[in-house]
N, C-alpha and C positions, 0 to 999 in steps of 0.2 A: 288539633288542626289535621284534616286526614291528607290536606294537599302540602303540608312541609315537604321539603326535601325534594321538592321539583326544580327547584333553582341549584341544589348543589349535586353538582355532576359527578359526586363519590357514587350516587344512589344510583346502581343499574334496574331499571322499571321497565320492561317491555310493554306489559299487556296494560296500555295507558288507559284505554275507554272503557273498553266493551263489555268486561264482566263485571268491575270492581263497584260499581254502581249500583247495587241493588237490584238490577232487572232481571238477575240470573232467575229469578222464581217467574215472569214471565215467558222467560225464555224455555227455560223447560217446560209450561203449560203448551206454548206453541209449538215446540218439537213433539209433544204427545198428540197434539192436534194431528200434525203431520203425518204422525205414524198412522194413529186411527184414519185419515183420509186414505192412505194408502191402502191398507188392511180393508177399510171398508166400503170404499165407494165402489157401486155397483149398478151397471144399466139395466134395470129391471132385469127379471127371470135369472137373478144370482149371479150375472156375468160379472163375477169379480175383474176389473178392467186393468186396474193397476198392477195387483197382484201380481194376477196370470203374467202380463208383461213382464213385468221384475223377475219370476219365473223363469220364465221363456229366454229373457236375455240372460239371466246367469247363467243357465245350463249351455247357454252358447259360449261362455266366456266373453259376453259383450256386456262390459258393465255400466250400463248407463239406462235411463229411465226417460221417457218422453212423456211429458205432463203438460195435458190442457189447464190453460188459467180458468177458463168458462167452467170446467168442471170442478175444480176448486172453489170458484165462487159459488156455483150450485150447492156444493156441501158446506160451505163455512164461509159466509160472505167477508165477515171480518178478516179470517186469515188471508185471504186473498188479499184484500185491502192493505193489510200490514205488508204482503210480499211485495206488491207494486209500490209502495211508497219506501220502505227500508229493505231492499233485495240484498245490500250488501250483508245485512244481518242474518235474516232469515233464509238465503238457499243454503249457507251452512248446516244449519238447523234441519235442514229439508234434507240434504245429504245424509246426516246421522241419521234420520227418521228412516229415510230410504236404506240405510247399510242395516239398521237393525231389523227393519223389515225383510231384508234379503237373508238376513242370519235367520230368520224364524221360516221363512219359506222353503228354504232350502235344506233344514234342518239335517236330515240324515247325509252327509256328504259323504264324497267319497274317503277313505284315507290319505291321510297326508294335508288334506285340503281344511287344516284346522282354523286359519287365518279368514275372517270374511274380506273380500277386496274392498275399496271405497265406490260407491254407487257415485257414477255424475249425472245429475239431474238437468234435462234441457227442458225447456219450454215453449210451448206453442201456443199462439193465442189467436181468435179470429176478431179480434178488434181491429179498426180502421189503423191504416199504417199513417205516420206522419212523416213530414219529409225533412231532409236534413239540413233545409234552411230553418224548420222550425224550434230546431232544439236551441232553447234559450238557456239561462244561467238557473232557470226554475227546474229546469228537468236534470238538473246532477244528482247523480246517486241516484235515479229512479230508475223505472224498467220503461224504454221505447222500444218500438218496432219500428222499422225502417225498409223500406225495398231500394233497391239498387243492382248494380252490376259491378262484378269486383272486377279490376283493372289490373291489381296486381298481387301477388303472393309471394311471401319472402320463404325460404327454406323452414323446414323444422327443427325447430331447436329445444332445451329441454330449460324448464325452469324449477328452482330449488322449492319444493312445499315446506319442508322442514329442514334446518339445516343446525350443526352441532359447530361448537365454537371453541378452540381451547387459546390457553394464555402461552405466549411465546416461552416465558420464563419460567412462572411457577406448574406449569402445567396442567392446570386447572382446567375440567371440560366442562361446558355448558351444553347440556343436552337438549335436543329437540326442540329449538325454537320455530314457532309459525310463521311465517309468513303469508303478507296478505295476499290475497289473487287478484291479478291484473299486473299492470306494468310497474308496479310500487316495488321500491327496492327496501333494504334492510339498513336503517344505521348501527353501525358496528359500535359497541360500546367503547368510550374512550378509556377507559379505567379497569385495571383488575382489582376487586374487592376482597380477596381472599389476603389476609394477612398472618403470615405465618412469623412465628417469633425467631428474631435472630437472622432474619433474613432481608435485604433490602427490600423496601416496596417495587411493585413492577414498574416497568415506564410505561409511557403514552403510548396509545394504540397498539396494545402488546395482542390482541385477539387477532387470529388466522381460522381460517374455515376446513373445519376436516371434510375433503370431500367424499370419503369413501361412506360416510354417516348421513348423507344428505337424500332426501327423498325426491325424486324429480318426477315431474310431468312434461308431457309434449306440449308446445305451444307454435304457433303461426302468426305472423301478421299478415292482413290483407289489405287491400286497399280498395274501400269502396265508393263507387262514384253513384250518385243520383240517377235515377232512370230517367232517360231523355224525355219522357213526356211531360216531367214536373217541372224543367228546367223553363223559367219565364222567357219570353222573347228577346235574342241578341243578348243574353247571359252567357258565362263559361257552366260548364256544370261543375258542382260542389265535391269535395271529396273528404271521406270522413276515415280515420285509420279505426281498424277493426282489432282487435285482441280474442284468439280464438285458440281453447286448449282442449285436451285430452280427446274424448271423442268426436269432438267437431271438426278436429284438421283433416285435411285432406276430403273433406267433404266437398268443397266448392273450388273448381280451376278459372282462371282468368278467363272472362267470357260470358260465364255464367250469370243468369238474372235470380239473384236470391231475395228472400225477405229474412232480415236479422232480427230478434229481438235480443235486447242487451241493457247491459248497466250502463248508463250516458255516465263514466267517469273521466276523472282529470290527473293529470300526472304531472310531476315537476319539469321544467324543461331541461332539454338535456343539454350538461357541460360541454362547453365547445372549447377542448384542447386550453390554450393559456388566457384566453380572454374572459375564463368565468362564465357565468352562465350569462345565456344572450336574453337580451328582455327582464323585467324587474323582477323582484324576488316575490312578489303576491302572484305574477301572473302565472298560470297553469294552461298546458295544451291540453285539449279535450280529445277521448278516445272513446272506444264504447267497446265492453268488455260483454262479447257474444255468451249469451246463455241458451241460444235456440236459433237453430238455421234453416231455413227452407229451401232447395232449390227448386226453381219454375222450371215445370219440363216444357208450357206452352211459352209461345215466342220465339225469340232468337237467340235464346241461348244455346252454347253449346252443349246438349245433352245428350249425345249419342250414347255414351259410357253408359249413364245410369238408368238407361229405360227398362223397365222390367217388365216381362209380360205376365199374366194371371192365365188360368188355367181357363175363363171365359174366351179372354183375348185369343189365344192360342185355338179355342174351339173355332171361332168366327175367321180367323185367317185359315183354317183348314178348310170350312166352309166356302170361303172366296175362292180358294185354290184349286177346289173341285170343280167351281161352275165351268161350265165351257168358252165363256166368253169374257173372262177374267181381263183378258189384254184388251179388249176393247173397252171393257167399264174401264178401266184402270187410264186409258190414254183420254176417254171423256171426260175424265173427272181431273185432268190437267188442265189450269187455267180455264174452267166451264165459262168465263164472262169472256174469253174470245173466239169470235167465232172461225170456224175453217180450219186450214193450215192441220189436216189432220195426219198428213205422213209425219211432220214435225214432231207431233205432240207425241205420235206413237214413239219415234226414234229418241224421245227426251223421256219416255218410259221406260226404254232400254237404258239411257244413260241411268238413271236413278236406281236401276237393280245393278247392271253392272255385271261382265262375264264372271270366271273363274280365274284366278289369279293361279298360275302354276309353277313349280317348284322343280327345275329340272333336277336330276341326281347330281350333276355336276355343280350344282349352286347357283347355276342362273335362273333369274326368274321372267316370266313372261306376263306382259301387265293383262291385268282381267278388265280395267276400267275403259270405259266407251268414251268418246270426244267428240264434240259434234260442234260443227261449225255453221252459223247462220248468217247467209250473205243478201243484201239484199236492199231494196228499196226503203226509203224511210216512211214511218208510218204503216210498218206492218206487224206491229206488236212484238217485234224482238225484245226489247227490253223488258216488257210486260213479263212474256214468258220467264226472262231469265230471273225477274224478282220471284216469281211464281216456285220457280224452283228452289232459289234460296229459302222459302218459307217452309217448303215440304221437303226437302231433303235432311237426313237427321244432322248433319253436319255439313254447313255451308258458308262459304267465303264469297261476299260480293263486291267486285272492283271494279274501277273504269279504268279506260284505257290510258287518256292523258294524265290522269291523278297518280297513276303508280308507276315507280320506276323498279328497275330490275333487283334491288336488293329489298324493296319492299314487297316483291311478289316470291322471291326465294329466300334467301336471309340475310342478315346484317350483323355484322359485328360491333358491337359498343361497347365503349367503357362502362362500367359499373361504378356508380357513385359512391355507394358504399366500400365495396371491396375493391375500388381502384384496380381490378382486373380488366381483361377483357372477357365478354361474355357471349355468347349465340342468341341473337332474336330471331326466330321463325318466322317469316312472313306468311303471306296468305296462302301460298301452295303447301306450307307445312301446318298452319292451323287446318287447314282442310282436311289433313290425312284422314283416309276412309271416309270423305263424303266429296264435295261438287264444288268446283270452283268457276263461279261466272265472272266471266271478264267481258264487259260492256266495248262499245269503239274500240274494238279489237284492232282497227285500221289504223286508229291514230297513235297509236304506242310507237314509239322510236325503236328503229331497226335493232339497236344491241339491247333493246330492252326486251324486244321479242327473243332475240338468239335464247335469252336465260330461261326460257321456258322449255326449250328443245326438249333437255335434259329431263327436267320435270316431266315432260307428257310423255316419253318412250320409256327410258329407264326408269321412272319412278323413284328417283332419288335426287338430292340436290346435293353436290359437294363442293366443299367450301374450301379456300386455304388463303385465309386473311390474319394477317395480325398474330402471326405463331399458332392459330388453331386451323386443325387440318382434319376436316371432318365429313362426314356422309351423313345427311339428316334424309328420313324416310319422308317421300310424298305420296302417297299411294291416291292420288285423286282424280276423279273425272275433270276435265273441261270444257266448260259449256260458252263458246264464244260467239259475240255477235259482232257483225261488220259490216259497212257500208261500202258500195263499190268506189273506184277511183272517183268517178264522174259524179258522185252523191246518189244519183239516179243509175238504175242499169241501164247500158248505152247499147241495144241490140246491133248496131251498126259496128260497134268497135269490137265485137266478140270477145277477142281474148285481152283487152289490155284492161278489160273491167277488173281483173282479179290483180290485186297488187302483192301477192304474197308469194314467197320464195316456194319450190318445190317442195322444201325441206319441211316446211311447217306444216303444208296443205297437206303431205302425205302421212304426218302424225294424225290427221283426224279422222275420224272412222268414217263417218257421215257427213258430207257438206251439202246444205241445202241452199240453191239458190231463191230467194222469195221475189216473186217479182210480183208489183202492183198491177194486174191486169185489168184492162176495162172489159166488162162483161157486165151486161145491164141487169141481167137475173140476179147475177151475183152480188150486184150493187144493192139492187134493193133489199135482200134478204140481211144484207151487211148492216145496212141504213137502220132496218126495222130493229136489228138486236141490239146496235148501238143505243139507239134511241129507249129500248127495253131496260138496258143496261143503267140508263142514266136516270129513266123514270124512276124504277125500282131498287134504288141502288141501296136501300135501308132494309128493304125486305128480304130474306133469306130464301128465294126459291130455288132450291136446291132441285135442279131436274130429277127425274125417277132415275134411279140406280148410279146416283154419284156416289162417292166416297167422300168424308169429311178430311180436313187436312191432317187433324190430330192420328184419325186413324189410318192415312196413306202412310202417314210417318213411321207408325209404329211397325207397318206392315213391311214398308220396307227395309226398316231396321230388323225386324225377323228375318226375312229372305236373305238377307246378306249376311246374318249371322248363323243362317242353318243350313244353307243350302250354297252348293257348289258343283253343279252339273259337269258332265262332260258330253262330246260329240258319240253318236252311235255310229259304229263301223258305216251301214247303208248310208248313212246321212253325209258321211265322210267323203266316199267315193260319191258321191252325187256332188258334193262342192267341189270335188277337185275337178270333175269336167266341167263345170261351171266355169272355174277361176280359167281354166285353161283358155275357154271359148273368150272369155272377157279379153285376155289379154291379147288374143288374137285380131278381135275386134278395132282394139284401140290401135293396135298396129298397122292394118289397114285404114283407119283413118289419118294415122301419122305418115304412111306412106303416101297417100292420094297427095296429102295437104303439103308434104315436105315440110313438116313443121312438128315439135315436140306440143305434146300437149300440156296445158296447163297447170291441169292438177293429174298427175302421173297415176297409174295403176301398178301397186309393186307387190310383192310379198306382206305389205302393211294391211293392203286392204284384203287380203284373204285372210288374214288373222281377224281384221274388223270385223266379215261375215260371220267367222267362226264364234266372236266374243256376242254379236248381237243373237246369234241363235240360242247362245248359253243364257243371256240374260230372260229371254222370252222363257225357256224352260225353267230358270228360277222365280220368274215371274209366276208360274202354275208351281212351285214345289216340285219340279219333276226332278228325279236322279240323271236323266238322259236327254238330251236334244235330239229331236225325231225329225222325220221327213219332213212333216209338217214345219215344225221350228226355221230348218233351214230356207224351205222355200219364202217363209215369210221375210228371213232375214235378206234372202237376197233379193225381194221385192223393194225392201226398204233402201237397200243399198244401189239400187237400179234407179229408184225414182229420186235418189239425193246423187250420191258422188258423182257414179255415172252420166247422168244427165247433165251434171252439172260441168262434167270433164268433156262431152261432147258438143258445150252448148256453142262452143267457138265454130262448130262448122254448119250448124243449122241453117245460114243466112247466106251460106256459099262466101261469104265475107272472106276467108282464107281458100287457098288452095287456088292457083291460078288455071283454069281450067282450060280454057280455049286458046288458040295461036291467036287470034285477032285481038283478044284481051290483054294477052301477053304483049302484044305489039304496042297497042293502044299505053299500056303501062310505062313500056320503055320511052316512048316519044314524050309523054306527060314529065319522065325524068328528067330526058334533055332539057327541055324548055324550062323544066325548076331550074337546073344548074346552070342555064345560057342567064335567066334573070338574076340570079343569086352569086354574087361574087361571096369569096371566102370571107368569113369574118365581118358578113354583114347582117341586117337583122330587117325584117320585114313584118307586116303583121300578118297573121293566119288570114283575117278575112278579105284584104286585099286577094291576096293568091288566090282564094277562093273565086273571088268575082272576076278576076282575069280570066279565070278556067272557063268560068262559067260564059262569058263572053264569046271564047272561042269555041264553045259548044263540047266542051269536054264533060262527059258525066260525072257529076261531083262527088259519087260512089269512088269513082277509080282514083281521084286525084288524094281523097282521104288517106285510100289503100297506101297511095305512092310515100304521101307524108310520112303514115305511121311504118313503113317498111324503112324509109330513110332515118327515120327517128330511132328504130330499132338497131340498123347498123350504125348507128352513133354519127350519122352526117349531119343529123341537123338535130337542134335541142330547143327544148319549150323554155320561153323566159316571161317574167310578168305574168304568172299565173295563167300559161299556155294561151295566152294572147298572141307574142310574140314569137317568130321563129328564128332563130339564130344559127348560121350554117359554120361548122366545125372544120369538114375537109371536103 
């Protein structure tokens, strides 16, 4: 009987099922086939694909080889089928074959490199992927291909592939015991079988591992969430545990879209402390042992780091940068389905490229990123612009104002379930390091949450001191925010009160656009035509002449950001200085005339804003220096955005009490009001307006008096601004 001794615990027998059942012959044949495939597969005209790839990787000291399953199937159909049906047996054979092939192709090696390294074979496949939901019990230990998003990644740990164990009492060593790949452990033998005469037998469980004689490989656990497109309506996305080892670790970071090929395996349930196993004995937890991993560069995966530029790409970038109208081309390609708002698109183009970050000799840094705020009426396509920027920027995070807290934007300290320590989790600003944060509904954010962004926007770091963790995280990102005015729509008669932000946060924005929904018949006709066009030809890809594709723009932005950091020229700097002094003077005159401070201040930050915008214009053309033309355009953008927004208060003459009669009239109205209004009483605003109308007072002035009294804190709005309540 071949099977005897299985129930006798004295026999230590490790290699239970694999080679002992007479399929050694077929395994050897398969290995020979694999070796032949690696050495002989060619794509026409004698290009030996895998042989050359293996040699190239080996000489680079990257000991891995990527094999396409379709190629294998074209070479030997049965072999590929075997690989798909029993990957657990075939992959080790494939790797041995690859090792032998590597030995042959790199034969005259340098001195001292006598041993051949193990080669890690990874697979890629063009087959259609299956969903996480379709993995049933039939697929166990078969090859499967799944798309998804990586949501969590563990650190890199080491896993032994071969261990040596030694008996405690008689010092017998059993060397080189192979371990199964994946999350399977290894059962230590209970008894030591070496019986020496005249010594008591060894006790139970005598073996321990010799850590010095272990061979280890890196591995990492990832958590894969199924891609949002494949989740049925109203269900939660499912998760899958991935086991990644050797050359595939650190390939994907959380947030990446990936497609993985792996062996659908099962592992024993983890032991849970005193309670023994959770779940029954026969129940096993599924996981995926990854043998191939592709990170998708398209779509909204965070893939800024692994964009590589080919020679042709660089050529086309240079050609584009040398064209005279590259700036217009680029701003036209930003959200082409949105009509108009050219200046906003231009400033968004500047935001995508960013200025140059400067490190001063004393260790301080000046930020190079441009922040843009869009204020304005509903229905002016602000959120659409934000969504587009999220798609085109190499790194982008999109959040909405109401749904994001201060901790979610900056950083939070949470308790890690596994290690029971506190760990720092970066929020949106930290995740978008080197990219753009789009914040929609900026005005709906709570005031104390908005304060959390202050530091991130100017100093570009986030400092936290919570739960014994004191640290500073980088957040070198641009902020693109969209907000509505206080009254929902922009109200011209209310001038200053439309803007509900503190000057502290407004001065951190480089360009502030006030987007008004103007009534203009000719423009409305064009706009309506454009919208109809978009709705009718939604499916047809009618890219206008000279527009760039999103993927090209993404690459071009990443290229410019990594290769170019322009500075100002001397002449341009001189010009800018004079311009800034003029701007300060004009805003001072406005303030003196109206005896009031502007809601949007003009400070040194604004000067730096213009510098940054001109640098980003130079960066768009891959120029080393920003010249006069760039500065002119930067000043123009700044004037149409922030300056016009800053002066928007005094256009209607709403502020600034001009003549004496007006002054007297206002004084009279105020007296009337105070007579009508006892301290602590409440009156509806509508009745007041009607009363004064009957007495033939102009409505405008009454509004103005009310606004002034509210500002002085004598009146207060109650019940959604319908009632007025007198305080003092």
